[in-house]
N, CA, C and O atoms as a GROMACS GRO file, in nm:
protein
  444
    1UNK      N    1 -25.060  17.554   3.971
    1UNK     CA    2 -25.203  17.560   3.995
    1UNK      C    3 -25.278  17.526   3.867
    1UNK      O    4 -25.235  17.563   3.757
    2UNK      N    5 -25.386  17.458   3.879
    2UNK     CA    6 -25.466  17.417   3.765
    2UNK      C    7 -25.542  17.537   3.710
    2UNK      O    8 -25.607  17.610   3.785
    3UNK      N    9 -25.533  17.557   3.578
    3UNK     CA   10 -25.597  17.672   3.514
    3UNK      C   11 -25.749  17.668   3.531
    3UNK      O   12 -25.811  17.772   3.553
    4UNK      N   13 -25.808  17.550   3.521
    4UNK     CA   14 -25.953  17.537   3.538
    4UNK      C   15 -25.994  17.580   3.679
    4UNK      O   16 -26.097  17.645   3.697
    5UNK      N   17 -25.914  17.544   3.779
    5UNK     CA   18 -25.945  17.581   3.917
    5UNK      C   19 -25.937  17.733   3.934
    5UNK      O   20 -26.023  17.793   3.999
    6UNK      N   21 -25.835  17.793   3.877
    6UNK     CA   22 -25.818  17.939   3.887
    6UNK      C   23 -25.935  18.009   3.819
    6UNK      O   24 -25.988  18.106   3.872
    7UNK      N   25 -25.974  17.960   3.701
    7UNK     CA   26 -26.087  18.020   3.628
    7UNK      C   27 -26.215  18.008   3.709
    7UNK      O   28 -26.292  18.104   3.719
    8UNK      N   29 -26.238  17.891   3.768
    8UNK     CA   30 -26.358  17.869   3.849
    8UNK      C   31 -26.358  17.960   3.971
    8UNK      O   32 -26.461  18.018   4.006
    9UNK      N   33 -26.243  17.974   4.036
    9UNK     CA   34 -26.233  18.060   4.153
    9UNK      C   35 -26.258  18.206   4.115
    9UNK      O   36 -26.324  18.278   4.190
   10UNK      N   37 -26.207  18.248   4.001
   10UNK     CA   38 -26.229  18.385   3.954
   10UNK      C   39 -26.376  18.410   3.925
   10UNK      O   40 -26.431  18.513   3.962
   11UNK      N   41 -26.440  18.314   3.858
   11UNK     CA   42 -26.583  18.327   3.826
   11UNK      C   43 -26.667  18.329   3.953
   11UNK      O   44 -26.765  18.403   3.962
   12UNK      N   45 -26.628  18.248   4.052
   12UNK     CA   46 -26.702  18.245   4.178
   12UNK      C   47 -26.687  18.380   4.251
   12UNK      O   48 -26.784  18.432   4.306
   13UNK      N   49 -26.568  18.434   4.251
   13UNK     CA   50 -26.545  18.565   4.314
   13UNK      C   51 -26.627  18.672   4.243
   13UNK      O   52 -26.687  18.758   4.307
   14UNK      N   53 -26.629  18.666   4.110
   14UNK     CA   54 -26.706  18.761   4.029
   14UNK      C   55 -26.854  18.752   4.066
   14UNK      O   56 -26.921  18.855   4.082
   15UNK      N   57 -26.903  18.631   4.079
   15UNK     CA   58 -27.044  18.610   4.114
   15UNK      C   59 -27.076  18.666   4.253
   15UNK      O   60 -27.182  18.724   4.274
   16UNK      N   61 -26.985  18.647   4.346
   16UNK     CA   62 -27.005  18.700   4.482
   16UNK      C   63 -27.010  18.853   4.478
   16UNK      O   64 -27.095  18.914   4.543
   17UNK      N   65 -26.919  18.915   4.402
   17UNK     CA   66 -26.919  19.061   4.392
   17UNK      C   67 -27.048  19.112   4.329
   17UNK      O   68 -27.105  19.212   4.374
   18UNK      N   69 -27.095  19.044   4.223
   18UNK     CA   70 -27.220  19.085   4.160
   18UNK      C   71 -27.337  19.076   4.257
   18UNK      O   72 -27.422  19.165   4.261
   19UNK      N   73 -27.341  18.969   4.333
   19UNK     CA   74 -27.449  18.950   4.430
   19UNK      C   75 -27.444  19.059   4.538
   19UNK      O   76 -27.547  19.115   4.575
   20UNK      N   77 -27.326  19.087   4.587
   20UNK     CA   78 -27.311  19.193   4.688
   20UNK      C   79 -27.350  19.329   4.632
   20UNK      O   80 -27.417  19.408   4.699
   21UNK      N   81 -27.308  19.357   4.508
   21UNK     CA   82 -27.343  19.484   4.445
   21UNK      C   83 -27.494  19.496   4.430
   21UNK      O   84 -27.552  19.600   4.459
   22UNK      N   85 -27.558  19.388   4.384
   22UNK     CA   86 -27.704  19.391   4.368
   22UNK      C   87 -27.774  19.416   4.502
   22UNK      O   88 -27.868  19.496   4.509
   23UNK      N   89 -27.729  19.349   4.607
   23UNK     CA   90 -27.789  19.370   4.740
   23UNK      C   91 -27.774  19.515   4.785
   23UNK      O   92 -27.869  19.574   4.838
   24UNK      N   93 -27.657  19.571   4.764
   24UNK     CA   94 -27.635  19.711   4.805
   24UNK      C   95 -27.716  19.808   4.719
   24UNK      O   96 -27.772  19.905   4.770
   25UNK      N   97 -27.722  19.782   4.588
   25UNK     CA   98 -27.798  19.870   4.498
   25UNK      C   99 -27.946  19.871   4.535
   25UNK      O  100 -28.011  19.976   4.526
   26UNK      N  101 -28.000  19.758   4.574
   26UNK     CA  102 -28.143  19.749   4.611
   26UNK      C  103 -28.176  19.834   4.734
   26UNK      O  104 -28.292  19.870   4.755
   27UNK      N  105 -28.076  19.865   4.814
   27UNK     CA  106 -28.100  19.943   4.936
   27UNK      C  107 -28.090  20.094   4.914
   27UNK      O  108 -28.118  20.172   5.006
   28UNK      N  109 -28.051  20.136   4.796
   28UNK     CA  110 -28.031  20.278   4.769
   28UNK      C  111 -28.161  20.347   4.729
   28UNK      O  112 -28.252  20.286   4.673
   29UNK      N  113 -28.166  20.477   4.759
   29UNK     CA  114 -28.277  20.559   4.712
   29UNK      C  115 -28.264  20.575   4.560
   29UNK      O  116 -28.156  20.553   4.505
   30UNK      N  117 -28.372  20.613   4.492
   30UNK     CA  118 -28.364  20.631   4.346
   30UNK      C  119 -28.253  20.727   4.303
   30UNK      O  120 -28.184  20.702   4.204
   31UNK      N  121 -28.236  20.837   4.376
   31UNK     CA  122 -28.131  20.933   4.340
   31UNK      C  123 -27.992  20.873   4.354
   31UNK      O  124 -27.906  20.890   4.268
   32UNK      N  125 -27.970  20.803   4.464
   32UNK     CA  126 -27.839  20.739   4.486
   32UNK      C  127 -27.817  20.625   4.388
   32UNK      O  128 -27.705  20.601   4.344
   33UNK      N  129 -27.923  20.554   4.352
   33UNK     CA  130 -27.913  20.447   4.255
   33UNK      C  131 -27.872  20.502   4.118
   33UNK      O  132 -27.789  20.444   4.049
   34UNK      N  133 -27.932  20.615   4.081
   34UNK     CA  134 -27.896  20.680   3.954
   34UNK      C  135 -27.748  20.718   3.954
   34UNK      O  136 -27.679  20.702   3.854
   35UNK      N  137 -27.700  20.770   4.068
   35UNK     CA  138 -27.559  20.806   4.080
   35UNK      C  139 -27.471  20.682   4.070
   35UNK      O  140 -27.367  20.685   4.004
   36UNK      N  141 -27.511  20.574   4.135
   36UNK     CA  142 -27.433  20.449   4.130
   36UNK      C  143 -27.425  20.396   3.987
   36UNK      O  144 -27.319  20.350   3.944
   37UNK      N  145 -27.535  20.403   3.915
   37UNK     CA  146 -27.535  20.357   3.775
   37UNK      C  147 -27.441  20.444   3.692
   37UNK      O  148 -27.370  20.392   3.606
   38UNK      N  149 -27.440  20.573   3.716
   38UNK     CA  150 -27.350  20.663   3.643
   38UNK      C  151 -27.204  20.629   3.674
   38UNK      O  152 -27.120  20.631   3.584
   39UNK      N  153 -27.175  20.598   3.798
   39UNK     CA  154 -27.038  20.562   3.836
   39UNK      C  155 -26.998  20.430   3.770
   39UNK      O  156 -26.887  20.417   3.720
   40UNK      N  157 -27.089  20.334   3.770
   40UNK     CA  158 -27.061  20.205   3.706
   40UNK      C  159 -27.037  20.225   3.557
   40UNK      O  160 -26.946  20.165   3.500
   41UNK      N  161 -27.118  20.307   3.493
   41UNK     CA  162 -27.100  20.334   3.350
   41UNK      C  163 -26.964  20.399   3.324
   41UNK      O  164 -26.896  20.367   3.227
   42UNK      N  165 -26.926  20.490   3.413
   42UNK     CA  166 -26.796  20.556   3.400
   42UNK      C  167 -26.682  20.454   3.412
   42UNK      O  168 -26.588  20.456   3.333
   43UNK      N  169 -26.691  20.365   3.512
   43UNK     CA  170 -26.588  20.263   3.530
   43UNK      C  171 -26.582  20.167   3.411
   43UNK      O  172 -26.474  20.125   3.370
   44UNK      N  173 -26.698  20.134   3.357
   44UNK     CA  174 -26.702  20.048   3.240
   44UNK      C  175 -26.634  20.115   3.121
   44UNK      O  176 -26.559  20.051   3.048
   45UNK      N  177 -26.659  20.244   3.102
   45UNK     CA  178 -26.598  20.317   2.992
   45UNK      C  179 -26.446  20.321   3.008
   45UNK      O  180 -26.372  20.307   2.911
   46UNK      N  181 -26.399  20.341   3.131
   46UNK     CA  182 -26.254  20.340   3.157
   46UNK      C  183 -26.195  20.205   3.120
   46UNK      O  184 -26.089  20.199   3.057
   47UNK      N  185 -26.263  20.098   3.159
   47UNK     CA  186 -26.213  19.964   3.128
   47UNK      C  187 -26.208  19.940   2.977
   47UNK      O  188 -26.112  19.884   2.926
   48UNK      N  189 -26.312  19.984   2.906
   48UNK     CA  190 -26.313  19.971   2.759
   48UNK      C  191 -26.199  20.050   2.697
   48UNK      O  192 -26.131  20.001   2.607
   49UNK      N  193 -26.178  20.173   2.745
   49UNK     CA  194 -26.071  20.257   2.691
   49UNK      C  195 -25.934  20.195   2.716
   49UNK      O  196 -25.846  20.200   2.630
   50UNK      N  197 -25.915  20.135   2.835
   50UNK     CA  198 -25.787  20.071   2.865
   50UNK      C  199 -25.764  19.953   2.773
   50UNK      O  200 -25.651  19.931   2.728
   51UNK      N  201 -25.868  19.876   2.745
   51UNK     CA  202 -25.855  19.761   2.656
   51UNK      C  203 -25.821  19.807   2.514
   51UNK      O  204 -25.735  19.748   2.448
   52UNK      N  205 -25.888  19.912   2.468
   52UNK     CA  206 -25.860  19.965   2.334
   52UNK      C  207 -25.718  20.019   2.328
   52UNK      O  208 -25.647  19.996   2.230
   53UNK      N  209 -25.677  20.090   2.433
   53UNK     CA  210 -25.541  20.145   2.436
   53UNK      C  211 -25.437  20.034   2.430
   53UNK      O  212 -25.338  20.045   2.357
   54UNK      N  213 -25.457  19.927   2.507
   54UNK     CA  214 -25.363  19.815   2.503
   54UNK      C  215 -25.356  19.755   2.364
   54UNK      O  216 -25.247  19.726   2.313
   55UNK      N  217 -25.471  19.738   2.302
   55UNK     CA  218 -25.477  19.682   2.167
   55UNK      C  219 -25.402  19.771   2.069
   55UNK      O  220 -25.321  19.722   1.990
   56UNK      N  221 -25.428  19.900   2.074
   56UNK     CA  222 -25.365  19.992   1.979
   56UNK      C  223 -25.215  20.004   2.002
   56UNK      O  224 -25.138  20.012   1.907
   57UNK      N  225 -25.174  20.004   2.129
   57UNK     CA  226 -25.031  20.018   2.158
   57UNK      C  227 -24.952  19.894   2.121
   57UNK      O  228 -24.830  19.899   2.110
   58UNK      N  229 -25.021  19.781   2.101
   58UNK     CA  230 -24.954  19.660   2.056
   58UNK      C  231 -24.931  19.659   1.905
   58UNK      O  232 -24.860  19.574   1.853
   59UNK      N  233 -24.991  19.754   1.836
   59UNK     CA  234 -24.970  19.765   1.692
   59UNK      C  235 -24.835  19.833   1.671
   59UNK      O  236 -24.810  19.941   1.725
   60UNK      N  237 -24.747  19.769   1.593
   60UNK     CA  238 -24.616  19.830   1.571
   60UNK      C  239 -24.628  19.973   1.516
   60UNK      O  240 -24.703  19.998   1.422
   61UNK      N  241 -24.554  20.064   1.577
   61UNK     CA  242 -24.544  20.203   1.534
   61UNK      C  243 -24.672  20.285   1.552
   61UNK      O  244 -24.678  20.399   1.507
   62UNK      N  245 -24.775  20.229   1.617
   62UNK     CA  246 -24.900  20.305   1.632
   62UNK      C  247 -24.877  20.434   1.711
   62UNK      O  248 -24.924  20.541   1.672
   63UNK      N  249 -24.805  20.423   1.823
   63UNK     CA  250 -24.782  20.541   1.907
   63UNK      C  251 -24.711  20.650   1.828
   63UNK      O  252 -24.744  20.768   1.841
   64UNK      N  253 -24.614  20.610   1.745
   64UNK     CA  254 -24.542  20.708   1.663
   64UNK      C  255 -24.637  20.774   1.562
   64UNK      O  256 -24.636  20.896   1.546
   65UNK      N  257 -24.718  20.694   1.494
   65UNK     CA  258 -24.814  20.750   1.398
   65UNK      C  259 -24.910  20.846   1.467
   65UNK      O  260 -24.938  20.954   1.415
   66UNK      N  261 -24.958  20.807   1.582
   66UNK     CA  262 -25.053  20.890   1.654
   66UNK      C  263 -24.990  21.022   1.695
   66UNK      O  264 -25.053  21.128   1.680
   67UNK      N  265 -24.866  21.018   1.745
   67UNK     CA  266 -24.796  21.143   1.783
   67UNK      C  267 -24.777  21.234   1.662
   67UNK      O  268 -24.793  21.355   1.672
   68UNK      N  269 -24.743  21.174   1.548
   68UNK     CA  270 -24.725  21.254   1.426
   68UNK      C  271 -24.855  21.323   1.386
   68UNK      O  272 -24.855  21.441   1.350
   69UNK      N  273 -24.963  21.251   1.394
   69UNK     CA  274 -25.093  21.308   1.358
   69UNK      C  275 -25.130  21.420   1.455
   69UNK      O  276 -25.176  21.526   1.413
   70UNK      N  277 -25.110  21.396   1.585
   70UNK     CA  278 -25.138  21.500   1.683
   70UNK      C  279 -25.052  21.623   1.658
   70UNK      O  280 -25.100  21.736   1.668
   71UNK      N  281 -24.924  21.602   1.627
   71UNK     CA  282 -24.834  21.714   1.602
   71UNK      C  283 -24.881  21.794   1.481
   71UNK      O  284 -24.879  21.918   1.484
   72UNK      N  285 -24.923  21.726   1.376
   72UNK     CA  286 -24.970  21.796   1.257
   72UNK      C  287 -25.099  21.874   1.288
   72UNK      O  288 -25.118  21.985   1.238
   73UNK      N  289 -25.185  21.817   1.371
   73UNK     CA  290 -25.306  21.888   1.409
   73UNK      C  291 -25.273  22.012   1.492
   73UNK      O  292 -25.333  22.117   1.473
   74UNK      N  293 -25.176  21.998   1.584
   74UNK     CA  294 -25.133  22.113   1.665
   74UNK      C  295 -25.074  22.222   1.577
   74UNK      O  296 -25.102  22.341   1.596
   75UNK      N  297 -24.992  22.182   1.481
   75UNK     CA  298 -24.932  22.280   1.390
   75UNK      C  299 -25.040  22.353   1.312
   75UNK      O  300 -25.032  22.474   1.291
   76UNK      N  301 -25.141  22.280   1.268
   76UNK     CA  302 -25.250  22.341   1.193
   76UNK      C  303 -25.328  22.439   1.280
   76UNK      O  304 -25.366  22.546   1.234
   77UNK      N  305 -25.353  22.402   1.405
   77UNK     CA  306 -25.427  22.490   1.495
   77UNK      C  307 -25.348  22.616   1.530
   77UNK      O  308 -25.406  22.721   1.556
   78UNK      N  309 -25.215  22.604   1.530
   78UNK     CA  310 -25.131  22.718   1.565
   78UNK      C  311 -25.096  22.806   1.445
   78UNK      O  312 -25.020  22.902   1.458
   79UNK      N  313 -25.151  22.774   1.330
   79UNK     CA  314 -25.127  22.854   1.210
   79UNK      C  315 -25.218  22.976   1.214
   79UNK      O  316 -25.339  22.962   1.234
   80UNK      N  317 -25.162  23.096   1.196
   80UNK     CA  318 -25.247  23.216   1.196
   80UNK      C  319 -25.355  23.205   1.089
   80UNK      O  320 -25.333  23.150   0.981
   81UNK      N  321 -25.471  23.258   1.120
   81UNK     CA  322 -25.585  23.247   1.028
   81UNK      C  323 -25.563  23.323   0.898
   81UNK      O  324 -25.632  23.297   0.799
   82UNK      N  325 -25.468  23.417   0.896
   82UNK     CA  326 -25.445  23.491   0.771
   82UNK      C  327 -25.355  23.413   0.675
   82UNK      O  328 -25.332  23.458   0.563
   83UNK      N  329 -25.304  23.298   0.717
   83UNK     CA  330 -25.225  23.213   0.629
   83UNK      C  331 -25.315  23.100   0.580
   83UNK      O  332 -25.333  22.999   0.649
   84UNK      N  333 -25.369  23.117   0.464
   84UNK     CA  334 -25.459  23.017   0.409
   84UNK      C  335 -25.381  22.931   0.312
   84UNK      O  336 -25.314  22.981   0.221
   85UNK      N  337 -25.390  22.801   0.331
   85UNK     CA  338 -25.318  22.708   0.244
   85UNK      C  339 -25.388  22.698   0.110
   85UNK      O  340 -25.509  22.718   0.099
   86UNK      N  341 -25.311  22.666   0.011
   86UNK     CA  342 -25.369  22.645  -0.121
   86UNK      C  343 -25.445  22.513  -0.120
   86UNK      O  344 -25.425  22.430  -0.032
   87UNK      N  345 -25.531  22.496  -0.219
   87UNK     CA  346 -25.606  22.372  -0.230
   87UNK      C  347 -25.512  22.252  -0.241
   87UNK      O  348 -25.539  22.146  -0.185
   88UNK      N  349 -25.404  22.269  -0.314
   88UNK     CA  350 -25.309  22.159  -0.332
   88UNK      C  351 -25.242  22.121  -0.199
   88UNK      O  352 -25.224  22.003  -0.170
   89UNK      N  353 -25.206  22.222  -0.118
   89UNK     CA  354 -25.145  22.195   0.012
   89UNK      C  355 -25.242  22.121   0.103
   89UNK      O  356 -25.204  22.028   0.174
   90UNK      N  357 -25.366  22.162   0.101
   90UNK     CA  358 -25.468  22.098   0.184
   90UNK      C  359 -25.487  21.953   0.139
   90UNK      O  360 -25.494  21.862   0.222
   91UNK      N  361 -25.495  21.934   0.009
   91UNK     CA  362 -25.512  21.799  -0.044
   91UNK      C  363 -25.395  21.710  -0.005
   91UNK      O  364 -25.415  21.596   0.037
   92UNK      N  365 -25.272  21.760  -0.018
   92UNK     CA  366 -25.154  21.681   0.016
   92UNK      C  367 -25.151  21.647   0.165
   92UNK      O  368 -25.117  21.534   0.202
   93UNK      N  369 -25.185  21.742   0.249
   93UNK     CA  370 -25.189  21.716   0.393
   93UNK      C  371 -25.294  21.611   0.426
   93UNK      O  372 -25.271  21.521   0.507
   94UNK      N  373 -25.410  21.624   0.363
   94UNK     CA  374 -25.518  21.527   0.385
   94UNK      C  375 -25.474  21.387   0.342
   94UNK      O  376 -25.495  21.290   0.415
   95UNK      N  377 -25.413  21.377   0.225
   95UNK     CA  378 -25.369  21.247   0.175
   95UNK      C  379 -25.262  21.185   0.265
   95UNK      O  380 -25.260  21.064   0.285
   96UNK      N  381 -25.174  21.268   0.320
   96UNK     CA  382 -25.070  21.218   0.410
   96UNK      C  383 -25.132  21.160   0.538
   96UNK      O  384 -25.091  21.054   0.584
   97UNK      N  385 -25.230  21.230   0.593
   97UNK     CA  386 -25.297  21.181   0.714
   97UNK      C  387 -25.375  21.054   0.682
   97UNK      O  388 -25.371  20.958   0.759
   98UNK      N  389 -25.444  21.053   0.570
   98UNK     CA  390 -25.519  20.933   0.531
   98UNK      C  391 -25.427  20.813   0.516
   98UNK      O  392 -25.461  20.702   0.556
   99UNK      N  393 -25.309  20.835   0.457
   99UNK     CA  394 -25.214  20.726   0.439
   99UNK      C  395 -25.169  20.671   0.573
   99UNK      O  396 -25.159  20.549   0.591
  100UNK      N  397 -25.142  20.760   0.668
  100UNK     CA  398 -25.100  20.715   0.802
  100UNK      C  399 -25.210  20.632   0.866
  100UNK      O  400 -25.182  20.526   0.923
  101UNK      N  401 -25.335  20.678   0.858
  101UNK     CA  402 -25.446  20.604   0.919
  101UNK      C  403 -25.467  20.470   0.849
  101UNK      O  404 -25.500  20.372   0.915
  102UNK      N  405 -25.448  20.465   0.718
  102UNK     CA  406 -25.458  20.338   0.647
  102UNK      C  407 -25.354  20.239   0.700
  102UNK      O  408 -25.382  20.121   0.716
  103UNK      N  409 -25.233  20.289   0.725
  103UNK     CA  410 -25.128  20.204   0.780
  103UNK      C  411 -25.167  20.154   0.919
  103UNK      O  412 -25.146  20.037   0.952
  104UNK      N  413 -25.223  20.242   1.000
  104UNK     CA  414 -25.265  20.204   1.134
  104UNK      C  415 -25.373  20.096   1.125
  104UNK      O  416 -25.365  19.995   1.195
  105UNK      N  417 -25.472  20.117   1.041
  105UNK     CA  418 -25.580  20.019   1.027
  105UNK      C  419 -25.528  19.887   0.972
  105UNK      O  420 -25.574  19.780   1.012
  106UNK      N  421 -25.432  19.894   0.881
  106UNK     CA  422 -25.373  19.772   0.827
  106UNK      C  423 -25.302  19.694   0.938
  106UNK      O  424 -25.316  19.572   0.948
  107UNK      N  425 -25.225  19.766   1.022
  107UNK     CA  426 -25.156  19.701   1.134
  107UNK      C  427 -25.258  19.641   1.230
  107UNK      O  428 -25.238  19.531   1.282
  108UNK      N  429 -25.367  19.712   1.252
  108UNK     CA  430 -25.472  19.663   1.343
  108UNK      C  431 -25.534  19.536   1.287
  108UNK      O  432 -25.558  19.441   1.361
  109UNK      N  433 -25.560  19.534   1.159
  109UNK     CA  434 -25.621  19.417   1.096
  109UNK      C  435 -25.526  19.298   1.098
  109UNK      O  436 -25.570  19.183   1.109
  110UNK      N  437 -25.397  19.324   1.087
  110UNK     CA  438 -25.299  19.217   1.084
  110UNK      C  439 -25.269  19.160   1.223
  110UNK      O  440 -25.218  19.049   1.235
  111UNK      N  441 -25.302  19.237   1.328
  111UNK     CA  442 -25.268  19.190   1.463
  111UNK      C  443 -25.378  19.110   1.524
  111UNK      O  444 -25.366  19.063   1.637
   0.00000   0.00000   0.00000
């Protein structure tokens, strides 16, 4: 199949859906229209999140880095409040997390 034809067919289908959506939206009461807009915004946010997730998961080792960071955050939250880390321990933990994020951003920039 010709790629140009497929692209044109997809754009035409998209245009038909937009036209149908507009016709239906015009028939709604203001309250229902507000709800429809909220649903559309929600769907758009899901689509953006899925695109970001795909992008991030294509970065080598990103999932591993992310799990490590989450695990360290969980460990920190599960630490009793009477166990206060020294300034040096806090600094070292912060630097370790910063280093991981720098690696993630570097991988993102390289991809």
